[in-house]
C-alpha positions in Angstrom: 0.0 0.0 0.0 2.9 2.4 0.9 4.5 1.7 -2.5 1.2 2.5 -4.2 0.8 5.8 -2.4 4.4 6.8 -3.2 3.8 5.9 -6.9 0.6 7.9 -7.0 2.3 10.9 -5.4 5.1 10.8 -8.0 2.5 10.7 -10.8 0.9 13.7 -9.3 4.0 15.9 -9.7 4.1 16.1 -13.5 0.3 16.3 -13.5 0.4 19.3 -11.1 3.1 20.9 -13.3 0.9 20.5 -16.4 -2.1 21.9 -14.5 -0.1 24.9 -13.3 1.0 25.6 -16.9 -2.6 25.3 -18.1 -4.0 27.4 -15.3 -1.5 30.2 -16.0 -2.2 30.0 -19.7 -6.0 30.3 -19.1 -5.5 33.5 -17.1 -3.4 34.9 -20.0 -5.9 34.0 -22.7 -8.3 37.0 -22.3 -7.1 40.1 -24.2 -5.3 42.7 -22.0 -4.1 42.4 -18.5 -4.8 43.9 -15.0 -3.5 47.3 -16.1 -5.8 47.3 -19.1 -8.8 46.7 -16.8 -7.6 49.4 -14.4 -7.2 51.9 -17.2 -10.6 51.1 -18.5 -12.1 51.7 -15.1 -10.2 54.9 -14.6 -11.3 56.1 -18.0 -14.9 55.4 -17.3 -14.7 57.5 -14.1 -13.0 60.4 -16.0 -9.5 60.0 -14.5 -6.4 60.4 -16.5 -3.2 58.3 -16.2 0.4 59.4 -17.0 1.7 57.1 -19.8 5.1 57.1 -18.1 3.5 55.7 -15.0 1.9 52.9 -17.0 5.2 51.9 -18.5 6.8 51.9 -15.1 4.0 49.6 -13.7 4.5 47.3 -16.7 8.2 47.0 -15.9 7.6 46.5 -12.2 5.0 43.7 -12.6 6.7 42.2 -15.7 3.7 42.5 -18.1 6.1 43.0 -21.0 7.9 39.8 -20.3 7.1 36.7 -22.5 4.6 34.3 -21.3 7.1 31.6 -20.3 9.3 34.1 -18.4 6.2 35.2 -16.3 5.3 31.5 -15.7 8.8 30.5 -14.7 9.1 33.4 -12.3 5.7 32.6 -10.7 6.3 28.8 -10.4 9.8 29.3 -9.1 8.6 31.6 -6.4 6.0 29.1 -5.3 8.5 26.2 -5.2 11.4 28.0 -3.6 9.8 30.5 -1.2 6.1 29.7 -1.1 5.5 33.0 -2.8 2.4 32.9 -5.0 3.0 36.4 -6.4 1.5 39.8 -5.8 -2.1 40.7 -6.1 -2.4 43.9 -8.1 -5.9 44.7 -7.1 -5.4 44.1 -3.4 -1.8 45.4 -3.4 -0.6 42.6 -1.1 0.9 39.1 -1.4 -1.4 36.5 -2.8 -0.5 33.9 -0.2 -1.9 36.1 2.6 -5.2 36.6 0.7 -5.5 32.9 0.0 -4.8 31.6 3.5 -7.0 34.3 5.1 -10.0 32.8 3.1 -9.1 29.1 3.2 -9.8 28.6 6.9 -13.5 29.5 6.7 -13.7 27.9 3.3 -12.4 24.5 4.5 -14.7 24.6 7.6 -17.8 25.3 5.5 -16.8 22.8 2.8 -16.0 19.9 5.2 -19.1 20.5 7.3 -21.2 20.6 4.2 -19.7 17.4 3.0 -20.4 15.8 6.4 -24.0 17.1 6.2 -24.4 15.5 2.7 -23.2 12.1 3.9 -25.0 12.1 7.2 -28.4 13.0 5.5 -28.1 11.1 2.2 -26.7 7.8 3.5 -29.6 6.7 5.8 -32.3 8.2 3.5 -30.8 6.5 0.4 -30.6 3.1 2.2 -34.2 3.5 3.5 -35.5 4.5 0.1 -33.9 1.5 -1.6 -35.1 -1.0 1.1 -38.7 0.5 1.2 -38.9 1.2 -2.6 -42.2 2.6 -3.9 -43.5 3.2 -0.3 -45.1 6.5 0.7 -42.0 7.7 2.5 -39.9 6.8 -0.6 -42.1 8.9 -2.8 -41.8 11.8 -0.2 -38.0 11.6 -0.2 -37.9 11.4 -4.0 -40.1 14.5 -4.2 -37.9 16.4 -1.7 -34.8 15.2 -3.6 -36.1 16.6 -6.9 -36.8 19.9 -5.2 -33.3 20.0 -3.9 -31.9 19.3 -7.4 -34.2 21.8 -9.1 -34.1 24.8 -6.8 -31.1 27.1 -7.4 -28.8 27.5 -4.4 -29.1 31.3 -4.4 -33.0 31.1 -4.3 -32.7 28.7 -1.3 -30.2 31.1 0.2 -32.5 34.1 0.0 -35.4 32.0 1.4 -33.4 30.8 4.4 -32.0 34.3 5.0 -35.6 35.6 5.2 -36.7 32.8 7.6 -33.7 33.3 9.8 -34.2 37.1 10.0 -38.0 37.1 10.2 -38.7 34.2 12.5 -35.5 33.4 14.3 -34.2 37.0 14.8 -30.8 36.1 13.5 -28.6 38.5 11.6 -28.1 37.2 8.1 -25.1 37.6 5.8 -21.5 36.7 6.7 -20.4 34.2 9.4 -20.7 36.5 12.4 -23.1 39.0 13.8 -22.1 42.7 13.4 -20.9 43.0 17.0 -18.5 40.1 16.5 -17.3 40.9 13.0 -14.1 42.6 14.1 -13.8 41.2 17.6 -11.0 38.9 18.6 -11.8 35.2 18.8 -13.5 34.1 22.1 -16.0 31.6 23.2 -18.8 34.0 22.5 -17.5 34.7 19.0 -17.0 31.0 18.3 -20.6 30.3 19.4 -21.9 33.1 17.2 -19.8 31.6 14.3 -21.4 28.2 14.8 -24.9 29.7 15.0 -24.4 31.2 11.5 -23.0 28.1 9.9 -26.3 26.2 9.5 -27.6 28.4 6.6 -24.5 27.9 4.3 -24.2 24.2 5.2 -27.8 23.5 4.3 -27.7 25.5 1.1 -24.4 24.1 -0.1 -25.3 20.6 0.9 -28.9 20.5 -0.5 -28.1 19.7 -4.1 -25.4 17.3 -3.3 -27.6 15.5 -0.8 -30.4 15.1 -3.3 -28.1 13.8 -6.0 -26.4 11.2 -3.7 -29.7 10.0 -2.3 -30.8 9.2 -5.9 -27.5 7.5 -6.7 -27.4 5.4 -3.5 -31.0 4.4 -4.0 -30.4 3.2 -7.6 -27.2 1.4 -6.8 -28.5 -0.3 -3.6 -31.7 -1.3 -5.4 -29.6 -3.0 -8.1 -27.4 -4.8 -5.5 -30.4 -6.1 -3.4 -31.6 -8.2 -6.3 -28.3 -10.0 -7.0 -27.9 -13.7 -6.3 -25.5 -13.4 -3.3 -28.1 -11.3 -1.5 -30.9 -13.8 -2.2 -28.5 -16.6 -1.0 -27.8 -14.8 2.2 -31.5 -14.4 2.9 -32.1 -18.1 2.1 -29.4 -19.0 4.7 -31.3 -17.2 7.4 -29.1 -14.2 8.0 -30.7 -11.3 9.8 -32.0 -8.6 7.4 -29.7 -5.9 8.7 -26.7 -8.1 8.0 -27.9 -9.0 4.6 -28.2 -5.3 3.7 -25.2 -3.8 5.5 -22.6 -6.6 5.1 -22.0 -6.2 1.3 -24.7 -4.5 -0.7 -24.3 -1.2 1.2 -20.5 -1.4 1.0 -20.6 -1.8 -2.8 -23.4 0.8 -3.2 -21.2 3.3 -1.2 -18.6 3.5 -4.0 -20.1 6.6 -5.5 -19.9 8.4 -2.1 -16.2 7.7 -1.9 -15.3 8.2 -5.5 -17.1 11.6 -5.4 -14.5 13.0 -3.1 -12.2 13.8 -6.0 -14.7 16.3 -7.5 -16.8 17.2 -4.4 -13.9 18.9 -2.5 -12.9 21.4 -5.2 -16.6 21.9 -6.1 -17.4 22.8 -2.5 -14.5 25.3 -2.4 -15.2 27.1 -5.7 -18.5 25.9 -7.1 -20.8 27.8 -4.8 -19.5 31.3 -5.7 -23.0 32.8 -6.3 -24.3 31.4 -3.0 -21.2 32.8 -1.2 -21.8 36.2 -2.8 -25.5 36.2 -1.8 -24.6 35.2 1.8 -21.6 37.5 1.9 -19.4 34.6 3.0 -15.6 35.3 3.4 -14.7 32.3 1.4 -12.5 31.6 -1.6 -15.2 31.6 -4.3 -16.0 35.4 -4.4 -12.3 36.2 -4.2 -11.6 34.0 -7.2 -14.5 35.5 -9.1 -13.3 39.0 -8.4 -9.7 38.1 -9.5 -11.0 36.7 -12.8 -13.1 39.7 -13.5 -10.2 42.1 -12.8 -7.6 39.9 -14.5 -5.5 39.7 -11.3 -3.5 36.9 -12.9 -1.4 35.7 -10.0 -4.3 35.6 -7.6 -6.6 33.8 -10.0 -3.8 31.5 -11.2 -2.9 30.5 -7.6 -6.5 29.7 -6.8 -6.9 27.5 -9.9 -3.6 25.8 -9.0 -4.8 25.1 -5.5 -8.1 23.8 -6.7 -6.2 21.5 -9.1 -4.0 20.2 -6.3 -7.1 19.7 -4.2 -8.6 17.6 -7.0 -5.5 15.4 -7.2 -5.5 14.9 -3.4 -9.2 14.1 -3.4 -8.7 11.5 -6.2 -5.9 9.9 -4.2 -8.0 9.8 -1.0 -11.0 8.4 -2.9 -8.9 5.6 -4.6 -7.5 4.6 -1.2 -10.9 4.5 0.4 -12.4 2.6 -2.5 -9.7 -0.1 -2.1 -10.4 -0.4 1.6 -14.2 -0.4 1.1 -14.6 -2.7 -1.9 -12.9 -6.1 -1.6 -12.8 -6.5 -5.4 -10.2 -3.7 -5.7 -6.6 -4.4 -5.1 -3.5 -2.1 -4.9 -1.1 -2.5 -7.7 
């Protein structure tokens, strides 16, 4: 197993290099650069810019350098010093901006993933075992609603309910009185009290999808000969269901880790903007709009690395979960 992990990590290195090159190329593809966007904004507001100052900024930030020179400087800074570059819009190092957002992003993402699994696993098993029952139809109906309703609509609805009926401040992860306060037990409690809205919203569509997947897979497994044989031998029903059919039907849960983690970090940008969450999604969106290439490229690179790590974790868990899979 250790040899398999080492081999997979070695394979990840050239893949990550290729991803970094592609991500940097994607950021460079739109016409112009950050200075172009800044000049357009200043022109729209009636401001004038000294051409000499523009040339000086181009030399400082290296906008006149060839693409490969900019890429090599950026990637060498990451490898040698952990320096992801300079954010032109925020006028500060990219690393500080990223790590400031990653804490809350990871907390919300991991709790949302836990919510998805805790809710979808028992409901999916129950729906498969009690197929076509009234409760199965109810869960199916709620699942289709979860898939159909856009996250930002659900966000606005829960914000109204929380403010109107629960008296809770909405938007952000803290009440106004705790927004700039140092961390304490009171602020931590207020933080936890605000987490339920983004967790439910972010997890709603994923929960609905996994319920349908688990129900379909487990329904298929329950009609296979080995399950019929186990019942014929007199095994208790819970053992017949949980021993192997559920283990095999859980494969989509585990294999989904590779795409769920980066999706939870960046795929809920609109929801994060609506809820005013200090997460990575809105920052990445703003960097792409303003063509802040080092900030946007660093985010895309981290999401790529997160995808590779998620795929490795999912492969390891699949091998442990499914006896048919072997390390090689």
